C-alpha positions, 0 to 999 in steps of 0.5 A: 526469493522467499515463499511463506505459507499463509491462509492456505497459499504460498505467498512471495515475501521479501524482507529487509532487516534494520541496519543494526541486524547482525548476521546470525541473530536476525530473528532476535533483532526482528523480534524487537524491531518495529515492523513496516508492512508494504502492500501493493496495488491491484492487478497492475502492481507487485511488491517491486513498486515498494522494493524499488522506492521506499523499502530501503529508506524505511529499513534505514530508519530501523524498521523491519520491512516486509513486502509481499505479492498479493494472492494472484500477483507476482510470484505468489500463488494464483488461486482461481477464486477468492478475491474479495477484500476479506480474502486479502485481509485474511492473507495479511493477518495469516502472513503476520502470524506466519512471520511471528510479527506480534507487535503493532505494525506500520502499514503502508499501502499503494492504491488498493493496498491502502484499502487492504491496510484499512480493512485490516485496521477495522478488524484489528485496530490494536495491531496497527501503529500507523497507516500510510496510504498512497493514492488510496481510499478506505474501503468505502462504496465510492472507492469500490465503484471506481475500482470495479469500473477500472477492473471491468475496463481492463478486463474488456480492453487488455485481451484485445490483440493490439492492447499491449502494443498501444500501451507500449506506444503511448506509455512505454515498455514499463506500462506495457509490462504491467498491463501484461501482468494485469491481463494474466491475473484477470484472465486466470482468476475471478478477481473482476467478479469477486471484488464487487461482492466484497463485504465492506466495513461500516463507516463507523468502524473506519471512523473508529480507527485511532492510529496516526494516518497519512494520505498522499495523493497526486494532484492530477489523479482522480483519486484525490477527489475522494479526499473529502470522504477521508477528511470526513471519516478521519478528521485527524489524518494528514493529507498531502497532495503532490501537484502535477502527479497522477495515480502512479505517484509512488513510482514516478516521484519516489524521492518526493513520497519518501521525504513526505513519509519519512518526515511524517513517521518522524513527527507522528511515530517517533521513527528516526532515520539512522542517517541525516534526513532533510525531509520536511513538510513546509519546514515545520518539523515537529509541529501539528500540521493536520488541521488542513490538507497540504500541497507539495509543488 
């Protein structure tokens, strides 16, 4: 486990080197390799959701892969206060500086992790090569209202004595463990109070983002209802919906998300796997598919 000091905090960081990295010369390889930063979601999530799904396939394409636990989450330091969107963006900027990442990065965010990615892109557009957002939204008021409601509901429900038992019975041990983590974060920090006070970037700044953008939604998730706002603000973005999936799309269907993301990175960003990859979006590899949302059945 690696801890990196950034923005006054100790953040838990995991990295995967590209396959061409040579022992003893990793820093040199990293300096030349394009970088992907994987950002997990809020309260229920840690970097493990990326590590166990897309991290290794992304490294196999030749990307330097960086994952980290957000402040207050996983093994990262848990300050009692400081949980606005600006705080999370400040952490990301400081982490990249601490790791000597100087070139434009590919940002991949799950749920609120995608929102952090967009918050960073509105501040540092020249530092972002591409954005992949899974079950997420830009930092707009409608999305923050949903996130705040979810946090309030969790902060009310999870402290109940029988909450974890109910979750385990309904959704299994994995969901119960995640709920326990969320309960700890919400009890020990001001997250549920701070996030609603976040300063949001203007829609004009979001619309000014010019890097390639991919959105991946679950067809049965409430978050897909925000897709029209995404289309309005970022009409050149590609939107892919996976039928029958909910908000846990990344961990429930990692192979599907992997194929969508790797195909898009190849088409839009020139990122090519080092091993054969059969991922295709509708079998039209290399063609412009941004004109309309797509659905994967």
